[in-house]
N, C-alpha and C positions, 0 to 999 in steps of 0.2 A: 629454279631461276624462273623469272616472270615471262610468261609468253605474251605475245601481242594480243590486244582486245581482237575478238573474232567478230567483224563486222562494225557498222556504224549505225547511228542512228537513221540515216537515210538508206543503207544496205541492209535489208533484213533477209537475206538468203544466205545460205551458207556458200563461201567464195569457192571457185574453181580448185584453189589450192588445197582446201580443205575437204573436198568432196569424197576422196578416196579413203582419207582418214576417218571420215564420218562412217563410210560404209564398212571399213576394217573394224571400228570399234562395235557397231552393230552386229557383225558376224562374230566378234568374240565373245558378246554376249550370249548369243544364241548356242555357241559351240560350247562355251563354258556351262551353260545350264543343261544342255544335253549330256557332257561328261559327267555332271554331278548326278544327274537322273540315272546314268548307267553305273555309277559308283554306288548309288543308294541300292539299286537292285541287286548289286553284288554283295551287300553288306559291309562296305567299307566306310560309310558315313555314319557317325554316331548320332542318334537322334533323327530329326526331321529336317527337310529345307522345303523353302517356298520359292518356287520357279517364277521368273519374271520373262519368260517366253511369251512373245507377243507384245510386250511393252518396250521393245528395243528402241523405237524411234522416239518414244517420249523420253527416255532416259538420255540418248545420246543427243538428240536435238537440244536438250536443256543445258547438258554439260558442254557442248561445243560454244555455247554462247558465254561461257564463264572463262576466265583467265586461270592459268595453272596456280596461282596463289590465292583464287577464291576458295571458299569453303562450302561443302556440302554435308547435310546429315540425311540418315536414311531411315529405314524401316525394318519390319522382319521379313520383307522381300526385296532385299538389298544387294544380291550378289552383283547386279548390273551396275550399281551405281559408281563404285570406285573404277570398274572396267570403263564406264563411259567416260570418267574423268581422267583416264590413262593410265591407271595402276597396271603393274606388273601382274600377270595372271598366276604365275608359278606359286608365289606366296599366299595368293587369295585361295587357290585350291588346296594348298598344304594346311592352311587355316581351318577349312571345311573338314579336313580329315582329321584334325586335332594335333597335327604334327608340330615339333619344336621350330621348324623353318616357316612357320605360317606367319602372317603378316602382325598377329597378336601373339606369337609363339605358342599357338595351340590353345589358348585361354579364352578365346572369343567364340569360335565356332561360325555356323552358318548365319547367326541372326545378329552378331556383333563384330563385324568386319570394320576396321578403320585403318586408314593409310595416310599418315600425315605428309607423306610425300607428295601426294596430289591434292592435298586439303580435304580429304574425307576424314571428318572429326569424329565420325562414329555412327553406329546404327543401334537401334534399340527394339527389343522384342515387346516392349511396352507401346502400346498403340498411342500414337501422337508423342512418344518419348522424345524424338529429335527435334520437334519443334522449337521449344524453348532453348534447346542447345545451339540452333542456328541462330536464333535472336541474340543470344549470348555473344557468339563469334561476330554477329554484326554490330553489337555494342562495343566489343573490343575494338573493332576496325575504326568505329567512329570515335572513340576516346583516344585511340593511337594516332589519328589523324591520316590514315591510309585510305586509298579509294576501294578497298577490298569490298566484295559482296558476298553474304552467305545465302545459299539455297537450301530450304528444308523440303525433301520429298516426304509426302505422306499419303495415305490411301483415304478412301471414301468413308471408312469406319472412323478414322481419325477426325474427319470433318465435323463429327458429332461429338467430339470430346471438348471438355470446358478448356483444356489448355490451349486449344487453338484460338477460341474467342479471346481468353485473357492475353495470350501472346500478340494477336494481331492488333488488339487495342492499345498495348504498351508500345508496339512497333509504330503505330501511326502516330502516337503522341510523340514519340522521340524521334520520328523520321529516321528510324533505322534502315540501314542498307541490307534489308533482307527480303527474299522472294519466297512465298509460300505457295508450292507447287503440290497440288492434289492429282495424284494418280487414280482417277476414278475408273476402275477396271469394272465396274458395274455390280460386283458381288462381294459380300464379305465371305465367311467360310462357307455359308450355303444360302444366305439370304440376299435377295435382291436389293440393291440401293434404292429402289423405287419405294420399297417397303418400309425404308428406316430413314427417309429424309423428307420432312414436310415440304421443303424446297427442293427439287431434284437438281436444280443447278448451284452446284456449291458456290460457284464464282459470284453469284449474285449476293452472297453474305457479306462481300467485301463493301456494299453501300453502308453497311451500319457502322463501318469504321472510316469512311470516308477516304477509301483508297481504291485505286482501279482494281475491277474484276474482270478476268478475261477467260473466255472458253475456246479451246482449241482442239482440233483432230489430232488424237495422240497417236494415229498410224502414219502421220505426214511428218516426217522429220524436219523438213524446211520450216512447215507451219509452226511448229513447236519452237524451233530455233528463232524464228521470227519474233514471236510474242515474248519469249525470254530474253531475247537481245534487247527488246524494247525496256522491259522491266530492268534489266542491268543497267542500261544508260540512265534510266530514271533514278535507280538507286545511287549511282556513282555520283550523279548530280546533286545528291543530298535532298532529294525530293521524297524519300521514304518508300515504303514497301509496295508490293503488288501481289495480289492473289491470282494466282492461275489454275484453272481447272482443265485438265487434259483428260479428254474421253478417250479411253483405250480399252484393251481386252487382254486377259490372260487365258492361253490356252490350256493350260493344265488345272488340276484340281486346286483347292486351297493350299495344300501341302503334300509333300511326298515322304513316304517313310518306308524302311526296309522291310517292315512285316505288313505294310499295305495301309490303305486309307481306313479310317473309321467312320467314314460317312457312308450312309447306306441309302439308296435311292438316287433318282437324278434330279438335279435341282435346276439344271440348264437343258435347253433343247439342243439337240444334236445339229440341228439346222443352223443355230446361231453360231456355234463354235466353228462349223464348217465354213460360213460365210465369212468370218474373220480370217481364216486359214487360207481360203482360196481367192477371196475378193480383196481382203483388206490387210493382208500379211505386209509389215513394214518393210522386210526386206526385199520381197518381191518388188513393191511399189517404188522402192528407192532404185533398186538396180535397173527397173525400166526408165526411170527418170534420168539416170546416169547415162544409158545409153542413147537417148534422146538427146542429151545434151553433147554427145560427141565422144564419150568414152567408148573405148572399144571392148568387145567381149574378152579379147585376150587380157586386157588390162586388170579387168575385174576377176578373171579367172585365176590371175596371179595373185591378188589380194586375197581371194578364197583359198588357194592352195597355202599361202602363207600362214592364214589363221589355223588351217587344219593342222599343220606342222607345230605351230606354237601351241596349240591346246594338246596334241600329243605329247610334247615335251613337258608340259606342265602336269598332265596326268603321271607321267613317269616320275618327275621330280617330287611330286606330292606321295605317291606310293613308296617311294624309296628313302623319303626323309624320315628321321627317326621321331619317336614320340618324346614327349618332354621328359627329361631325367627326373627319378623320384626325389632327389635332393633339391630340385628347383620348384617343388610344390609351392613353397611360400613366397617366391619371387614376385614382385612387383604388387604384393598386398598391403604390405606395410613399410613405412619409412625405415623402420628398425626391425627386420624379420626377426622372428622367434626361431632359434635352432635348436632342433630336438635331436638327441642322440639317435645313432642308427638302430 
């Protein structure tokens, strides 16, 4: 079903009716990532995972500016994106554990979540891989004559990939209803973005394609919502794409693995990490804002307790779900699967 558009061109802050849902989704992302971290340490997650703790305001602020039928594409660090769009956390967590009840039936894993129910058209471990996918979804909406919008999340590393330049140029020429949103969390695996970008402000690259480029504080969910809502309205009016650079921070290392990280030495100052955790944490900032706006502590505590219960149920669901059956190995791979004898 299509949800009402959140906000208008003149109202660029999250409405009172959506404040608690915004907080709920931010909390879900944080609790989900913490649950994944614990499951990794316990050896229950195959392979590695990339945490988006610290980037919750970026994700939810952007998604709250979209409608349920709008599209998003993601990255290797994308657990939070479908959650921000409203996806059920149970099949998402089951997918990360490789279970048959997962949103991709255990085939996708941590870096390839997709949930068509909420418009999440897929994530990619390929740097920049989701960018042209979002443009394709936007082209589809344009051809079909709907007013749907597509938003592509990508990182500062993908900003240097040629696919972004090519896709932005095409989107600008065709005035596609697509939003390019760079989650600039300041670091690649270990390298500071300042050492890999000739122009440190990714948004300024928009000038070369004749489209708007906007920089926003990624720890402020209302600020992110405001700039994305403006870009969404522009896209729905047929005026084309926008490039948004969200300055944010990831608290964890580049990735987590059950046998530990393979990165030696410190590449970030502890003071920097502590500054974001203590002074710029998006959940703390938004909670304080909600209290200042008249929300009660009891109301917010109710949301927090609800999220804790939801994630506990999701962990139990994922743990007790079965792995894919052996005979389903070739399902969804071919239009006419080859059946081998047992």
